[in-house]
LUMTI-120535 format. One record per residue (C-alpha): x, y negated, z. Coordinates in steps of 0.25 Angstrom, whole numbers, padded with zeros to 4 digits, always signed. Example, Ala and Ser with C-alpha at 12.3 -4.5 7.8 and 13.67 -1.06 7.14 Angstrom:
REM LUMTI-120535
+0049+0018+0031;+0055+0004+0029;
REM end
This chain:
REM LUMTI-120535
-0105+0090-0116;-0097+0101-0111;-0084+0093-0112;-0086+0085-0101;-0089+0097-0092;-0075+0102-0096;-0068+0094-0085;-0076+0098-0075;-0075+0111-0078;-0058+0112-0076;-0059+0104-0064;-0069+0114-0058;-0062+0126-0063;-0047+0122-0056;-0054+0116-0044;-0061+0132-0044;-0047+0139-0046;-0042+0131-0032;-0054+0135-0027;-0054+0151-0029;-0039+0149-0027;-0043+0145-0014;-0054+0157-0010;-0043+0166-0017;-0032+0162-0009;-0042+0162+0006;-0047+0176+0005;-0042+0188-0003;-0058+0193+0000;-0063+0197-0015;-0076+0195-0011;-0075+0180-0006;-0069+0175-0020;-0079+0184-0029;-0091+0175-0020;-0082+0163-0022;-0081+0165-0035;-0096+0170-0038;-0100+0156-0033;-0091+0147-0040;-0095+0154-0053;-0109+0153-0047;-0110+0138-0042;-0101+0134-0055;-0108+0143-0065;-0124+0136-0059;-0114+0123-0059;-0112+0122-0075;-0126+0130-0078;-0134+0119-0071;-0129+0107-0079;-0124+0113-0092;-0140+0118-0092;-0144+0106-0085;-0158+0101-0092;-0159+0085-0087;-0174+0085-0091;-0175+0093-0078;-0168+0083-0070;-0160+0089-0056;-0165+0099-0052;-0163+0110-0043;-0153+0119-0047;-0145+0108-0054;-0145+0103-0040;-0137+0116-0032;-0129+0118-0046;-0123+0102-0043;-0124+0108-0026;-0118+0122-0027;-0106+0114-0036;-0101+0104-0030;-0104+0112-0016;-0093+0123-0024;-0085+0110-0029;-0084+0104-0014;-0077+0119-0008;-0070+0119-0021;-0062+0105-0022;-0059+0107-0008;-0051+0120-0011;-0043+0115-0023;-0037+0103-0015;-0034+0111-0006;-0026+0122-0014;-0022+0111-0026;-0013+0105-0014;-0008+0118-0010;-0004+0121-0025;+0002+0107-0027;+0011+0110-0014;+0014+0125-0019;+0019+0119-0032;+0028+0110-0023;+0033+0122-0015;+0036+0129-0027;+0046+0117-0033;+0052+0119-0020;+0054+0134-0022;+0059+0130-0036;+0071+0121-0030;+0075+0130-0022;+0085+0140-0021;+0073+0148-0026;+0072+0142-0039;+0058+0147-0042;+0043+0141-0044;+0035+0151-0035;+0023+0146-0030;+0019+0148-0018;+0006+0156-0016;-0008+0149-0010;-0009+0148+0005;-0020+0155+0012;-0023+0144+0024;-0025+0132+0012;-0035+0139+0003;-0044+0144+0018;-0042+0130+0024;-0046+0124+0007;-0059+0135+0009;-0062+0128+0022;-0062+0115+0018;-0068+0117+0006;-0081+0124+0016;-0084+0111+0021;-0092+0104+0011;-0096+0116+0003;-0105+0121+0013;-0107+0106+0018;-0114+0104+0001;-0122+0118+0002;-0128+0116+0015;-0131+0100+0009;-0139+0108-0001;-0148+0116+0005;-0149+0109+0018;-0142+0094+0017;-0153+0091+0007;-0162+0093+0019;-0155+0088+0030;-0163+0073+0033;-0156+0064+0041;-0161+0052+0045;-0151+0037+0048;-0156+0028+0056;-0153+0013+0055;-0155+0002+0062;-0156-0013+0052;-0156-0026+0058;-0159-0039+0052;-0159-0054+0061;-0171-0057+0051;-0180-0046+0051;-0194-0048+0056;-0199-0044+0070;-0208-0036+0066;-0199-0026+0056;-0192-0026+0070;-0191-0008+0070;-0195-0007+0057;-0190+0007+0052;-0187+0010+0037;-0185+0022+0031;-0176+0026+0020;-0177+0041+0012;-0170+0041-0001;-0164+0050-0010;-0176+0061-0009;-0170+0067-0024;-0185+0077-0022;-0176+0087-0033;-0168+0093-0023;-0179+0096-0013;-0184+0109-0012;-0187+0112+0001;-0203+0105+0005;-0201+0107+0022;-0187+0102+0023;-0192+0088+0012;-0205+0089+0022;-0197+0089+0035;-0188+0075+0027;-0203+0068+0026;-0206+0071+0042;-0192+0065+0046;-0195+0054+0038;-0208+0051+0045;-0202+0053+0058;-0195+0040+0056;-0207+0032+0056;-0202+0022+0046;-0210+0011+0043;-0204+0010+0029;-0200+0019+0020;-0191+0016+0010;-0187+0028-0003;-0175+0024-0011;-0174+0030-0021;-0171+0046-0027;-0184+0053-0026;-0181+0065-0036;-0167+0069-0041;-0173+0065-0058;-0189+0068-0061;-0198+0065-0053;-0205+0078-0053;-0193+0083-0042;-0202+0073-0033;-0218+0077-0037;-0217+0089-0026;-0212+0081-0015;-0221+0069-0016;-0233+0075-0005;-0223+0075+0004;-0216+0062+0002;-0228+0054+0003;-0229+0058+0018;-0220+0050+0022;-0225+0038+0027;-0224+0023+0031;-0231+0012+0038;-0224+0001+0029;-0223+0009+0017;-0214+0018+0009;-0206+0013-0002;-0196+0020-0013;-0185+0015-0025;-0180+0022-0037;-0168+0028-0037;-0157+0034-0046;-0164+0048-0048;-0178+0044-0050;-0177+0038-0061;-0175+0051-0070;-0161+0048-0076;-0154+0058-0073;-0164+0068-0081;-0166+0067-0096;-0177+0065-0101;-0186+0068-0114;-0191+0052-0117;-0191+0040-0110;-0206+0043-0106;-0204+0054-0098;-0194+0048-0090;-0204+0038-0088;-0214+0047-0083;-0203+0052-0074;-0200+0040-0068;-0216+0037-0067;-0218+0051-0059;-0209+0046-0048;-0216+0034-0047;-0227+0039-0044;-0221+0051-0034;-0216+0038-0028;-0230+0033-0026;-0235+0047-0024;-0226+0045-0012;-0231+0034-0005;-0220+0025-0010;-0220+0013-0014;-0209+0014-0027;-0200+0000-0028;-0197-0003-0042;-0188-0014-0042;-0197-0022-0032;-0198-0024-0017;-0209-0023-0005;-0211-0031+0006;-0214-0024+0021;-0225-0032+0029;-0224-0032+0044;-0234-0040+0051;-0231-0053+0044;-0219-0052+0042;-0211-0045+0028;-0199-0038+0025;-0197-0034+0009;-0190-0019+0004;-0181-0025-0008;-0171-0017-0016;-0155-0020-0014;-0156-0031-0004;-0162-0041-0011;-0176-0045-0019;-0169-0050-0031;-0184-0047-0037;-0195-0041-0035;-0205-0040-0048;-0215-0031-0048;-0214-0017-0057;-0226-0020-0067;-0221-0005-0074;-0212+0006-0076;-0198-0001-0080;-0190+0008-0090;-0178+0001-0096;-0182-0013-0096;-0192-0022-0090;-0194-0036-0085;-0197-0045-0071;-0206-0056-0073;-0211-0066-0064;-0211-0083-0060;-0195-0084-0059;-0190-0097-0061;-0177-0097-0070;-0167-0098-0059;-0174-0084-0052;-0174-0077-0066;-0160-0078-0070;-0157-0075-0056;-0164-0061-0058;-0157-0061-0071;-0144-0062-0067;-0147-0050-0056;-0153-0040-0067;-0141-0043-0077;-0130-0041-0066;-0134-0026-0064;-0131-0025-0052;-0136-0027-0037;-0129-0033-0024;-0124-0021-0016;-0119-0023+0000;-0105-0018+0003;-0102-0015+0018;-0089-0015+0023;-0086+0001+0030;-0070-0004+0033;-0062-0017+0033;-0049-0018+0038;-0041-0032+0036;-0026-0032+0039;-0020-0046+0040;-0007-0048+0034;+0002-0049+0046;-0004-0037+0051;-0002-0029+0039;+0010-0034+0038;+0013-0030+0050;+0008-0014+0049;+0016-0014+0036;+0029-0018+0043;+0027-0009+0054;+0026+0002+0045;+0037+0002+0039;+0044+0000+0051;+0037+0016+0057;+0043+0021+0044;+0057+0015+0046;+0058+0019+0060;+0052+0033+0058;+0062+0034+0048;+0075+0031+0052;+0071+0038+0066;+0069+0051+0058;+0080+0049+0049;+0088+0049+0061;+0081+0061+0068;+0084+0070+0057;+0097+0067+0055;+0100+0070+0069;+0092+0082+0071;+0094+0088+0056;+0109+0080+0054;+0110+0083+0037;+0098+0090+0033;+0092+0077+0043;+0096+0068+0032;+0090+0078+0024;+0079+0074+0029;+0081+0058+0029;+0083+0057+0015;+0070+0064+0012;+0063+0058+0019;+0067+0045+0013;+0064+0054-0001;+0050+0056+0006;+0049+0042+0007;+0052+0038-0007;+0044+0048-0011;+0032+0044-0004;+0035+0029-0007;+0035+0034-0024;+0022+0040-0022;+0016+0030-0013;+0018+0019-0025;+0017+0030-0036;+0001+0028-0032;+0000+0015-0028;-0002+0019-0012;-0001+0006-0004;+0007+0008+0010;-0004+0004+0020;+0000+0005+0036;-0007+0018+0036;+0001+0023+0024;+0013+0020+0033;+0008+0029+0042;+0008+0039+0035;+0020+0038+0029;+0027+0040+0042;+0019+0052+0042;+0025+0057+0032;+0039+0053+0036;+0037+0064+0047;+0031+0074+0041;+0042+0076+0033;+0051+0073+0041;+0043+0085+0048;+0045+0093+0034;+0060+0091+0035;+0061+0096+0048;+0055+0109+0048;+0062+0111+0036;+0075+0110+0044;+0070+0118+0055;+0068+0130+0044;+0081+0127+0041;+0086+0126+0055;+0080+0143+0056;+0087+0149+0046;+0101+0142+0050;+0100+0148+0063;+0098+0160+0059;+0110+0161+0050;+0107+0158+0037;+0115+0148+0030;+0111+0136+0025;+0108+0135+0012;+0098+0147+0014;+0093+0140+0029;+0091+0129+0019;+0081+0137+0007;+0073+0144+0018;+0072+0132+0026;+0065+0125+0015;+0057+0136+0013;+0052+0142+0024;+0047+0126+0026;+0041+0122+0014;+0027+0128+0018;+0025+0122+0030;+0028+0108+0026;+0019+0112+0015;+0007+0114+0024;+0011+0102+0033;+0011+0093+0023;-0004+0100+0015;-0010+0100+0028;-0005+0085+0032;-0010+0081+0016;-0025+0088+0020;-0026+0078+0030;-0020+0069+0021;-0032+0068+0010;-0043+0072+0019;-0038+0057+0026;-0037+0051+0011;-0052+0057+0009;-0060+0055+0023;-0050+0041+0026;-0050+0028+0020;-0041+0014+0021;-0029+0018+0031;-0033+0030+0031;-0030+0034+0017;-0020+0028+0016;-0013+0036+0026;-0017+0048+0020;-0012+0046+0004;+0001+0042+0011;+0001+0053+0018;-0002+0061+0005;+0007+0056-0003;+0021+0058+0008;+0016+0074+0009;+0017+0076-0005;+0031+0068-0005;+0036+0076+0008;+0033+0089+0003;+0042+0084-0008;+0053+0080+0000;+0052+0091+0010;+0053+0104+0003;+0060+0099-0010;+0068+0085-0011;+0074+0089+0006;+0078+0106-0002;+0085+0097-0011;+0092+0087-0003;+0095+0097+0008;+0101+0108-0001;+0109+0094-0006;+0116+0095+0007;+0117+0109+0012;+0129+0111+0012;+0136+0101+0019;+0124+0102+0031;+0130+0105+0044;+0122+0111+0056;+0108+0106+0060;+0105+0102+0075;+0100+0115+0081;+0105+0125+0071;+0115+0137+0075;+0128+0134+0069;+0128+0146+0057;
REM end
């Protein structure tokens, strides 16, 4: 049993190490670091203590629920910290490679930056605080959602008929009688004509509902209260001493529904009559059969009645299929015709070609042979991007082309930063070789920071966006990594190759 926990423990340790590094980098306050370490030990210790000592015969207890809640809240903070610092480490190692291939010939990894850790802590605090609030107050933060349903064949007598649906009470999670009583009053305030409870009265065992039966019996509706069983209600998340104990638990739950005044539907349907017109309460959209349950069903059962051979065969097919029809609703649909799609791709290609030509011309005009170096680096960058896109199987869509054009602009921007730093060193009277070394060294951090912040935005677009937004984010992210390598590694090597024949750049004082 312990072996299956080993992968989880390894992942937790890795994430926790990164999170601790973020806290340590953001603040040198020993008290803060000590408090954070204590919280981590208590949360993780309680989590593993509860699960290793978990008695499944007791069901889902408050102690288990709180242990999971605190663990998830802490994990949400640590995952954000891990994401930021891991990406920073990738860039730190990349910079170390740059230093190694430079004149320094050293593989010194730069220190972590304080502001990166502070940003990560600030963003990670949002889900952390939200989950803690949800644990203590969110479960009682009731919301009433109103929907208007329209049917062409609805009898006139049912015009304005009000259905109040409640679901997933999970009584085992309640511990505040007054706030639950407020929820009951809120239900009655809706003045529903009928009450529908759609399952999961408890977390795992029937006794969780016992303290709340009298309170829930105060829910009223003129046309009745109806309920069904949920997956948690059947006791499958608890280990039972015997089959009879599980059967008794289920029977106790049936009795609780009855005491609360609910008509529990067990694969049944009911009809509501109003002024001679009737509507049916059904399950899964259509009434395939409406048998009366004569006794509790455990394991197997049979349906009897006056069926024709064809009706019995149709019902058997439905039961054997093991599936129920699930309606599909389209959230977003976008259709692009062949001619329009071809035209978009063609315009995208033209935009890349025109942008590349203009960039190449400007860089050669202003920076001369250094501009030529930049142009060669841009071509190399494009080859790398298309290679990575092909490697990961990414389809280049029109939004992806837009991300590619933006990447080219950022690549040129990085080269301009480097060359302006070189110009500054040359204007100070330093020789060309020293100026190039210092220009690249003093530009690396700026280029990495600029691309890193853009990468954060791209990741957010990928996680929160859909369709074209994701395509744009993927292309941009791949382009950013390729651009960093092209700017600070490839361009550096290429510049050194041309250094001996470099004439003065425009705007440079003669040296």
